[in-house]
N, CA, C and O atoms as a GROMACS GRO file, in nm:
protein
  408
    1MET      N    1  -2.334   3.186  -1.792
    1MET     CA    2  -2.378   3.092  -1.691
    1MET      C    3  -2.451   2.974  -1.754
    1MET      O    4  -2.433   2.859  -1.712
    2LYS      N    5  -2.533   3.001  -1.857
    2LYS     CA    6  -2.603   2.893  -1.924
    2LYS      C    7  -2.505   2.799  -1.993
    2LYS      O    8  -2.523   2.678  -1.995
    3LEU      N    9  -2.401   2.857  -2.050
    3LEU     CA   10  -2.301   2.776  -2.118
    3LEU      C   11  -2.232   2.682  -2.019
    3LEU      O   12  -2.211   2.565  -2.049
    4LEU      N   13  -2.196   2.733  -1.903
    4LEU     CA   14  -2.131   2.651  -1.801
    4LEU      C   15  -2.224   2.537  -1.758
    4LEU      O   16  -2.181   2.422  -1.748
    5ARG      N   17  -2.347   2.568  -1.733
    5ARG     CA   18  -2.445   2.468  -1.692
    5ARG      C   19  -2.459   2.361  -1.802
    5ARG      O   20  -2.463   2.241  -1.773
    6TYR      N   21  -2.466   2.405  -1.926
    6TYR     CA   22  -2.477   2.314  -2.038
    6TYR      C   23  -2.355   2.221  -2.045
    6TYR      O   24  -2.370   2.101  -2.065
    7LEU      N   25  -2.237   2.277  -2.030
    7LEU     CA   26  -2.115   2.197  -2.037
    7LEU      C   27  -2.107   2.095  -1.924
    7LEU      O   28  -2.064   1.982  -1.945
    8VAL      N   29  -2.148   2.134  -1.805
    8VAL     CA   30  -2.148   2.042  -1.692
    8VAL      C   31  -2.245   1.927  -1.718
    8VAL      O   32  -2.211   1.811  -1.696
    9LEU      N   33  -2.365   1.958  -1.765
    9LEU     CA   34  -2.463   1.854  -1.795
    9LEU      C   35  -2.415   1.762  -1.908
    9LEU      O   36  -2.436   1.641  -1.903
   10LEU      N   37  -2.352   1.820  -2.006
   10LEU     CA   38  -2.298   1.740  -2.116
   10LEU      C   39  -2.191   1.644  -2.066
   10LEU      O   40  -2.189   1.527  -2.104
   11PHE      N   41  -2.102   1.693  -1.982
   11PHE     CA   42  -1.996   1.610  -1.925
   11PHE      C   43  -2.055   1.495  -1.842
   11PHE      O   44  -2.011   1.381  -1.855
   12ILE      N   45  -2.152   1.524  -1.760
   12ILE     CA   46  -2.214   1.423  -1.676
   12ILE      C   47  -2.285   1.318  -1.761
   12ILE      O   48  -2.273   1.199  -1.735
   13SER      N   49  -2.358   1.362  -1.861
   13SER     CA   50  -2.431   1.267  -1.943
   13SER      C   51  -2.337   1.178  -2.024
   13SER      O   52  -2.366   1.060  -2.044
   14CYS      N   53  -2.228   1.232  -2.070
   14CYS     CA   54  -2.131   1.150  -2.144
   14CYS      C   55  -2.067   1.046  -2.054
   14CYS      O   56  -2.050   0.931  -2.095
   15ASN      N   57  -2.033   1.083  -1.934
   15ASN     CA   58  -1.971   0.989  -1.841
   15ASN      C   59  -2.070   0.887  -1.789
   15ASN      O   60  -2.032   0.775  -1.756
   16ALA      N   61  -2.198   0.923  -1.783
   16ALA     CA   62  -2.299   0.831  -1.733
   16ALA      C   63  -2.315   0.711  -1.826
   16ALA      O   64  -2.356   0.603  -1.782
   17HIS      N   65  -2.284   0.729  -1.952
   17HIS     CA   66  -2.301   0.621  -2.049
   17HIS      C   67  -2.167   0.572  -2.104
   17HIS      O   68  -2.162   0.509  -2.210
   18ALA      N   69  -2.061   0.601  -2.035
   18ALA     CA   70  -1.929   0.558  -2.079
   18ALA      C   71  -1.919   0.406  -2.066
   18ALA      O   72  -1.973   0.347  -1.972
   19GLU      N   73  -1.850   0.346  -2.157
   19GLU     CA   74  -1.831   0.202  -2.154
   19GLU      C   75  -1.735   0.166  -2.041
   19GLU      O   76  -1.630   0.228  -2.028
   20PRO      N   77  -1.772   0.066  -1.959
   20PRO     CA   78  -1.676   0.022  -1.858
   20PRO      C   79  -1.554  -0.039  -1.926
   20PRO      O   80  -1.564  -0.095  -2.035
   21PHE      N   81  -1.442  -0.029  -1.863
   21PHE     CA   82  -1.316  -0.084  -1.913
   21PHE      C   83  -1.276  -0.019  -2.046
   21PHE      O   84  -1.218  -0.084  -2.133
   22GLN      N   85  -1.308   0.107  -2.061
   22GLN     CA   86  -1.291   0.178  -2.187
   22GLN      C   87  -1.148   0.171  -2.242
   22GLN      O   88  -1.129   0.155  -2.362
   23ALA      N   89  -1.050   0.183  -2.156
   23ALA     CA   90  -0.911   0.186  -2.202
   23ALA      C   91  -0.853   0.046  -2.228
   23ALA      O   92  -0.742   0.034  -2.280
   24ALA      N   93  -0.928  -0.057  -2.192
   24ALA     CA   94  -0.877  -0.194  -2.205
   24ALA      C   95  -0.887  -0.244  -2.350
   24ALA      O   96  -0.952  -0.181  -2.434
   25ASP      N   97  -0.822  -0.357  -2.377
   25ASP     CA   98  -0.815  -0.416  -2.510
   25ASP      C   99  -0.889  -0.550  -2.511
   25ASP      O  100  -0.838  -0.650  -2.460
   26ALA      N  101  -1.009  -0.551  -2.570
   26ALA     CA  102  -1.091  -0.673  -2.572
   26ALA      C  103  -1.027  -0.785  -2.653
   26ALA      O  104  -1.044  -0.902  -2.619
   27VAL      N  105  -0.955  -0.752  -2.758
   27VAL     CA  106  -0.889  -0.855  -2.840
   27VAL      C  107  -0.784  -0.929  -2.757
   27VAL      O  108  -0.775  -1.051  -2.761
   28ALA      N  109  -0.705  -0.853  -2.682
   28ALA     CA  110  -0.605  -0.915  -2.593
   28ALA      C  111  -0.675  -0.996  -2.484
   28ALA      O  112  -0.627  -1.102  -2.444
   29GLY      N  113  -0.789  -0.946  -2.435
   29GLY     CA  114  -0.866  -1.018  -2.335
   29GLY      C  115  -0.917  -1.152  -2.387
   29GLY      O  116  -0.915  -1.252  -2.316
   30LYS      N  117  -0.963  -1.153  -2.512
   30LYS     CA  118  -1.011  -1.277  -2.573
   30LYS      C  119  -0.900  -1.381  -2.580
   30LYS      O  120  -0.923  -1.499  -2.555
   31VAL      N  121  -0.780  -1.338  -2.615
   31VAL     CA  122  -0.666  -1.430  -2.621
   31VAL      C  123  -0.642  -1.493  -2.484
   31VAL      O  124  -0.621  -1.614  -2.474
   32LEU      N  125  -0.645  -1.412  -2.379
   32LEU     CA  126  -0.623  -1.464  -2.243
   32LEU      C  127  -0.734  -1.560  -2.202
   32LEU      O  128  -0.707  -1.664  -2.142
   33VAL      N  129  -0.858  -1.526  -2.234
   33VAL     CA  130  -0.971  -1.615  -2.202
   33VAL      C  131  -0.953  -1.748  -2.273
   33VAL      O  132  -0.969  -1.854  -2.213
   34ASN      N  133  -0.921  -1.743  -2.401
   34ASN     CA  134  -0.902  -1.868  -2.477
   34ASN      C  135  -0.787  -1.952  -2.422
   34ASN      O  136  -0.795  -2.075  -2.422
   35GLN      N  137  -0.681  -1.888  -2.376
   35GLN     CA  138  -0.565  -1.960  -2.325
   35GLN      C  139  -0.585  -2.016  -2.184
   35GLN      O  140  -0.534  -2.124  -2.152
   36HIS      N  141  -0.659  -1.943  -2.101
   36HIS     CA  142  -0.659  -1.976  -1.958
   36HIS      C  143  -0.795  -2.009  -1.896
   36HIS      O  144  -0.799  -2.063  -1.786
   37CYS      N  145  -0.904  -1.978  -1.962
   37CYS     CA  146  -1.035  -1.988  -1.895
   37CYS      C  147  -1.127  -2.095  -1.954
   37CYS      O  148  -1.198  -2.163  -1.879
   38ILE      N  149  -1.127  -2.109  -2.084
   38ILE     CA  150  -1.227  -2.192  -2.150
   38ILE      C  151  -1.221  -2.338  -2.106
   38ILE      O  152  -1.325  -2.399  -2.084
   39ARG      N  153  -1.103  -2.394  -2.093
   39ARG     CA  154  -1.091  -2.536  -2.058
   39ARG      C  155  -1.164  -2.568  -1.927
   39ARG      O  156  -1.242  -2.663  -1.920
   40CYS      N  157  -1.140  -2.488  -1.826
   40CYS     CA  158  -1.203  -2.512  -1.696
   40CYS      C  159  -1.353  -2.484  -1.702
   40CYS      O  160  -1.432  -2.561  -1.648
   41HIS      N  161  -1.391  -2.375  -1.765
   41HIS     CA  162  -1.533  -2.341  -1.773
   41HIS      C  163  -1.610  -2.445  -1.854
   41HIS      O  164  -1.723  -2.478  -1.820
   42ALA      N  165  -1.551  -2.496  -1.961
   42ALA     CA  166  -1.616  -2.599  -2.042
   42ALA      C  167  -1.632  -2.728  -1.961
   42ALA      O  168  -1.735  -2.795  -1.972
   43ALA      N  169  -1.532  -2.762  -1.882
   43ALA     CA  170  -1.541  -2.882  -1.798
   43ALA      C  171  -1.651  -2.868  -1.694
   43ALA      O  172  -1.718  -2.966  -1.661
   44SER      N  173  -1.669  -2.748  -1.642
   44SER     CA  174  -1.769  -2.725  -1.538
   44SER      C  175  -1.909  -2.703  -1.592
   44SER      O  176  -2.007  -2.743  -1.529
   45PHE      N  177  -1.920  -2.637  -1.709
   45PHE     CA  178  -2.050  -2.596  -1.760
   45PHE      C  179  -2.086  -2.656  -1.895
   45PHE      O  180  -2.194  -2.630  -1.948
   46GLY      N  181  -1.996  -2.736  -1.952
   46GLY     CA  182  -2.023  -2.800  -2.080
   46GLY      C  183  -2.007  -2.706  -2.197
   46GLY      O  184  -1.987  -2.585  -2.180
   47GLY      N  185  -2.016  -2.762  -2.315
   47GLY     CA  186  -2.006  -2.683  -2.437
   47GLY      C  187  -1.877  -2.604  -2.444
   47GLY      O  188  -1.768  -2.656  -2.418
   48ASP      N  189  -1.891  -2.478  -2.480
   48ASP     CA  190  -1.773  -2.390  -2.491
   48ASP      C  191  -1.742  -2.318  -2.361
   48ASP      O  192  -1.652  -2.234  -2.357
   49GLY      N  193  -1.814  -2.350  -2.254
   49GLY     CA  194  -1.791  -2.290  -2.124
   49GLY      C  195  -1.862  -2.159  -2.101
   49GLY      O  196  -1.855  -2.103  -1.991
   50SER      N  197  -1.930  -2.108  -2.203
   50SER     CA  198  -1.996  -1.977  -2.188
   50SER      C  199  -2.114  -1.981  -2.093
   50SER      O  200  -2.165  -1.876  -2.053
   51GLY      N  201  -2.160  -2.100  -2.056
   51GLY     CA  202  -2.270  -2.111  -1.962
   51GLY      C  203  -2.242  -2.043  -1.829
   51GLY      O  204  -2.335  -2.000  -1.760
   52ILE      N  205  -2.116  -2.033  -1.792
   52ILE     CA  206  -2.082  -1.965  -1.666
   52ILE      C  207  -2.120  -1.818  -1.671
   52ILE      O  208  -2.151  -1.758  -1.568
   53TYR      N  209  -2.118  -1.759  -1.790
   53TYR     CA  210  -2.149  -1.617  -1.805
   53TYR      C  211  -2.297  -1.594  -1.830
   53TYR      O  212  -2.350  -1.487  -1.798
   54THR      N  213  -2.365  -1.693  -1.888
   54THR     CA  214  -2.503  -1.672  -1.932
   54THR      C  215  -2.606  -1.740  -1.843
   54THR      O  216  -2.726  -1.725  -1.867
   55ARG      N  217  -2.564  -1.813  -1.744
   55ARG     CA  218  -2.659  -1.885  -1.658
   55ARG      C  219  -2.752  -1.788  -1.587
   55ARG      O  220  -2.717  -1.673  -1.562
   56GLU      N  221  -2.870  -1.837  -1.555
   56GLU     CA  222  -2.973  -1.753  -1.495
   56GLU      C  223  -2.930  -1.693  -1.361
   56GLU      O  224  -2.957  -1.576  -1.334
   57PHE      N  225  -2.864  -1.770  -1.279
   57PHE     CA  226  -2.827  -1.724  -1.145
   57PHE      C  227  -2.678  -1.690  -1.135
   57PHE      O  228  -2.612  -1.726  -1.038
   58ARG      N  229  -2.628  -1.622  -1.236
   58ARG     CA  230  -2.486  -1.586  -1.235
   58ARG      C  231  -2.455  -1.489  -1.121
   58ARG      O  232  -2.541  -1.412  -1.078
   59LYS      N  233  -2.332  -1.494  -1.073
   59LYS     CA  234  -2.290  -1.411  -0.960
   59LYS      C  235  -2.263  -1.267  -0.999
   59LYS      O  236  -2.287  -1.176  -0.920
   60VAL      N  237  -2.214  -1.246  -1.119
   60VAL     CA  238  -2.170  -1.113  -1.163
   60VAL      C  239  -2.290  -1.032  -1.210
   60VAL      O  240  -2.360  -1.070  -1.304
   61LYS      N  241  -2.313  -0.918  -1.142
   61LYS     CA  242  -2.430  -0.835  -1.173
   61LYS      C  243  -2.394  -0.691  -1.207
   61LYS      O  244  -2.484  -0.609  -1.229
   62SER      N  245  -2.265  -0.659  -1.212
   62SER     CA  246  -2.222  -0.522  -1.244
   62SER      C  247  -2.080  -0.526  -1.300
   62SER      O  248  -2.010  -0.626  -1.288
   63SER      N  249  -2.040  -0.416  -1.361
   63SER     CA  250  -1.904  -0.411  -1.416
   63SER      C  251  -1.799  -0.420  -1.305
   63SER      O  252  -1.693  -0.479  -1.325
   64SER      N  253  -1.827  -0.362  -1.190
   64SER     CA  254  -1.730  -0.371  -1.080
   64SER      C  255  -1.721  -0.514  -1.027
   64SER      O  256  -1.613  -0.560  -0.990
   65ALA      N  257  -1.835  -0.585  -1.024
   65ALA     CA  258  -1.833  -0.725  -0.982
   65ALA      C  259  -1.760  -0.812  -1.084
   65ALA      O  260  -1.693  -0.909  -1.048
   66LEU      N  261  -1.772  -0.777  -1.212
   66LEU     CA  262  -1.700  -0.850  -1.317
   66LEU      C  263  -1.549  -0.833  -1.299
   66LEU      O  264  -1.475  -0.931  -1.305
   67ALA      N  265  -1.506  -0.711  -1.277
   67ALA     CA  266  -1.363  -0.685  -1.255
   67ALA      C  267  -1.313  -0.761  -1.132
   67ALA      O  268  -1.204  -0.818  -1.134
   68ALA      N  269  -1.393  -0.763  -1.026
   68ALA     CA  270  -1.355  -0.834  -0.904
   68ALA      C  271  -1.348  -0.985  -0.928
   68ALA      O  272  -1.257  -1.052  -0.877
   69GLN      N  273  -1.441  -1.039  -1.005
   69GLN     CA  274  -1.440  -1.182  -1.033
   69GLN      C  275  -1.319  -1.222  -1.116
   69GLN      O  276  -1.256  -1.325  -1.090
   70VAL      N  277  -1.286  -1.141  -1.216
   70VAL     CA  278  -1.166  -1.169  -1.297
   70VAL      C  279  -1.042  -1.166  -1.208
   70VAL      O  280  -0.953  -1.250  -1.221
   71ARG      N  281  -1.035  -1.068  -1.118
   71ARG     CA  282  -0.922  -1.057  -1.025
   71ARG      C  283  -0.915  -1.182  -0.935
   71ARG      O  284  -0.807  -1.235  -0.912
   72ASN      N  285  -1.031  -1.227  -0.886
   72ASN     CA  286  -1.034  -1.347  -0.801
   72ASN      C  287  -0.985  -1.470  -0.876
   72ASN      O  288  -0.907  -1.549  -0.823
   73CYS      N  289  -1.030  -1.487  -0.999
   73CYS     CA  290  -0.986  -1.601  -1.080
   73CYS      C  291  -0.835  -1.594  -1.103
   73CYS      O  292  -0.765  -1.695  -1.094
   74ASN      N  293  -0.786  -1.476  -1.133
   74ASN     CA  294  -0.643  -1.456  -1.155
   74ASN      C  295  -0.565  -1.501  -1.031
   74ASN      O  296  -0.464  -1.571  -1.042
   75THR      N  297  -0.611  -1.459  -0.915
   75THR     CA  298  -0.544  -1.493  -0.790
   75THR      C  299  -0.554  -1.642  -0.759
   75THR      O  300  -0.453  -1.706  -0.728
   76MET      N  301  -0.676  -1.697  -0.767
   76MET     CA  302  -0.698  -1.838  -0.731
   76MET      C  303  -0.621  -1.934  -0.822
   76MET      O  304  -0.574  -2.038  -0.778
   77LEU      N  305  -0.608  -1.897  -0.948
   77LEU     CA  306  -0.541  -1.985  -1.044
   77LEU      C  307  -0.392  -1.955  -1.058
   77LEU      O  308  -0.321  -2.025  -1.130
   78GLY      N  309  -0.345  -1.851  -0.988
   78GLY     CA  310  -0.203  -1.816  -0.994
   78GLY      C  311  -0.157  -1.775  -1.133
   78GLY      O  312  -0.045  -1.807  -1.173
   79LEU      N  313  -0.243  -1.706  -1.206
   79LEU     CA  314  -0.210  -1.668  -1.344
   79LEU      C  315  -0.107  -1.557  -1.352
   79LEU      O  316  -0.036  -1.544  -1.451
   80LYS      N  317  -0.099  -1.477  -1.248
   80LYS     CA  318  -0.002  -1.366  -1.241
   80LYS      C  319  -0.023  -1.261  -1.351
   80LYS      O  320   0.072  -1.203  -1.402
   81TRP      N  321  -0.151  -1.239  -1.386
   81TRP     CA  322  -0.182  -1.133  -1.481
   81TRP      C  323  -0.159  -0.998  -1.414
   81TRP      O  324  -0.178  -0.984  -1.293
   82PHE      N  325  -0.118  -0.901  -1.492
   82PHE     CA  326  -0.112  -0.763  -1.446
   82PHE      C  327  -0.252  -0.705  -1.448
   82PHE      O  328  -0.343  -0.761  -1.510
   83GLU      N  329  -0.270  -0.593  -1.381
   83GLU     CA  330  -0.402  -0.530  -1.373
   83GLU      C  331  -0.459  -0.499  -1.512
   83GLU      O  332  -0.578  -0.517  -1.535
   84ASP      N  333  -0.374  -0.454  -1.604
   84ASP     CA  334  -0.426  -0.423  -1.738
   84ASP      C  335  -0.474  -0.550  -1.809
   84ASP      O  336  -0.567  -0.543  -1.888
   85GLU      N  337  -0.412  -0.663  -1.782
   85GLU     CA  338  -0.458  -0.789  -1.842
   85GLU      C  339  -0.592  -0.830  -1.784
   85GLU      O  340  -0.679  -0.880  -1.856
   86GLU      N  341  -0.610  -0.810  -1.654
   86GLU     CA  342  -0.739  -0.837  -1.592
   86GLU      C  343  -0.848  -0.751  -1.656
   86GLU      O  344  -0.957  -0.799  -1.685
   87LEU      N  345  -0.817  -0.624  -1.677
   87LEU     CA  346  -0.915  -0.534  -1.739
   87LEU      C  347  -0.941  -0.572  -1.884
   87LEU      O  348  -1.054  -0.557  -1.932
   88ASN      N  349  -0.841  -0.621  -1.954
   88ASN     CA  350  -0.862  -0.668  -2.091
   88ASN      C  351  -0.961  -0.784  -2.093
   88ASN      O  352  -1.051  -0.788  -2.177
   89VAL      N  353  -0.944  -0.878  -2.001
   89VAL     CA  354  -1.035  -0.992  -1.991
   89VAL      C  355  -1.176  -0.943  -1.955
   89VAL      O  356  -1.274  -0.988  -2.014
   90ALA      N  357  -1.185  -0.853  -1.858
   90ALA     CA  358  -1.315  -0.800  -1.819
   90ALA      C  359  -1.384  -0.730  -1.936
   90ALA      O  360  -1.504  -0.745  -1.956
   91LYS      N  361  -1.308  -0.655  -2.013
   91LYS     CA  362  -1.368  -0.586  -2.128
   91LYS      C  363  -1.419  -0.687  -2.230
   91LYS      O  364  -1.531  -0.673  -2.281
   92TYR      N  365  -1.340  -0.788  -2.260
   92TYR     CA  366  -1.384  -0.890  -2.355
   92TYR      C  367  -1.512  -0.958  -2.306
   92TYR      O  368  -1.609  -0.970  -2.381
   93LEU      N  369  -1.512  -1.002  -2.181
   93LEU     CA  370  -1.630  -1.070  -2.126
   93LEU      C  371  -1.751  -0.978  -2.125
   93LEU      O  372  -1.863  -1.022  -2.151
   94ASN      N  373  -1.729  -0.852  -2.093
   94ASN     CA  374  -1.840  -0.758  -2.091
   94ASN      C  375  -1.898  -0.739  -2.232
   94ASN      O  376  -2.019  -0.740  -2.249
   95GLN      N  377  -1.812  -0.722  -2.329
   95GLN     CA  378  -1.860  -0.703  -2.467
   95GLN      C  379  -1.928  -0.829  -2.520
   95GLN      O  380  -2.028  -0.820  -2.592
   96GLN      N  381  -1.875  -0.943  -2.486
   96GLN     CA  382  -1.925  -1.069  -2.541
   96GLN      C  383  -2.051  -1.118  -2.470
   96GLN      O  384  -2.141  -1.171  -2.535
   97TYR      N  385  -2.059  -1.102  -2.337
   97TYR     CA  386  -2.165  -1.165  -2.260
   97TYR      C  387  -2.248  -1.071  -2.173
   97TYR      O  388  -2.370  -1.077  -2.174
   98TYR      N  389  -2.183  -0.985  -2.098
   98TYR     CA  390  -2.253  -0.913  -1.992
   98TYR      C  391  -2.324  -0.787  -2.038
   98TYR      O  392  -2.438  -0.762  -1.997
   99LYS      N  393  -2.262  -0.708  -2.120
   99LYS     CA  394  -2.320  -0.586  -2.177
   99LYS      C  395  -2.350  -0.478  -2.071
   99LYS      O  396  -2.447  -0.404  -2.085
  100PHE      N  397  -2.268  -0.470  -1.966
  100PHE     CA  398  -2.285  -0.364  -1.866
  100PHE      C  399  -2.250  -0.230  -1.930
  100PHE      O  400  -2.157  -0.222  -2.010
  101THR      N  401  -2.323  -0.127  -1.895
  101THR     CA  402  -2.299   0.006  -1.953
  101THR      C  403  -2.236   0.102  -1.854
  101THR      O  404  -2.197   0.212  -1.892
  102GLU      N  405  -2.224   0.063  -1.728
  102GLU     CA  406  -2.158   0.149  -1.629
  102GLU      C  407  -2.060   0.072  -1.548
  102GLU      O  408  -1.995   0.129  -1.460
   0.00000   0.00000   0.00000
C-alpha cells in the first residue's frame, strides 16, 4: 500500500512540473516566428518585436492563454498552420519569453 501511495505521489509531482508544450518542437517554432511574426511585431512594438511578449501589461498570463493567442494570430492572419505548428510556436515563445511551467 505504501508503494502504491508513493507511486501515485511521484506521478502527480512529475506531472505538476511538466513543461507545457512538451511534445512540440521549439526550433521549428522559431522558424515560423521569424518567417511570419517578427515583421508585424517589430512594426507595432519597435526593435525586434519582442516587446509584445515582454511588456508590463501583456495579455498572455498562462500556457493555455499562450496557445490560444497563437491560435488567434494564426486564424486572423490566415496562416493556415496546423495544430502542431501552433504548438511549436507556443513552445518557442514560452522557452524564449514566457517561462510558464504548467
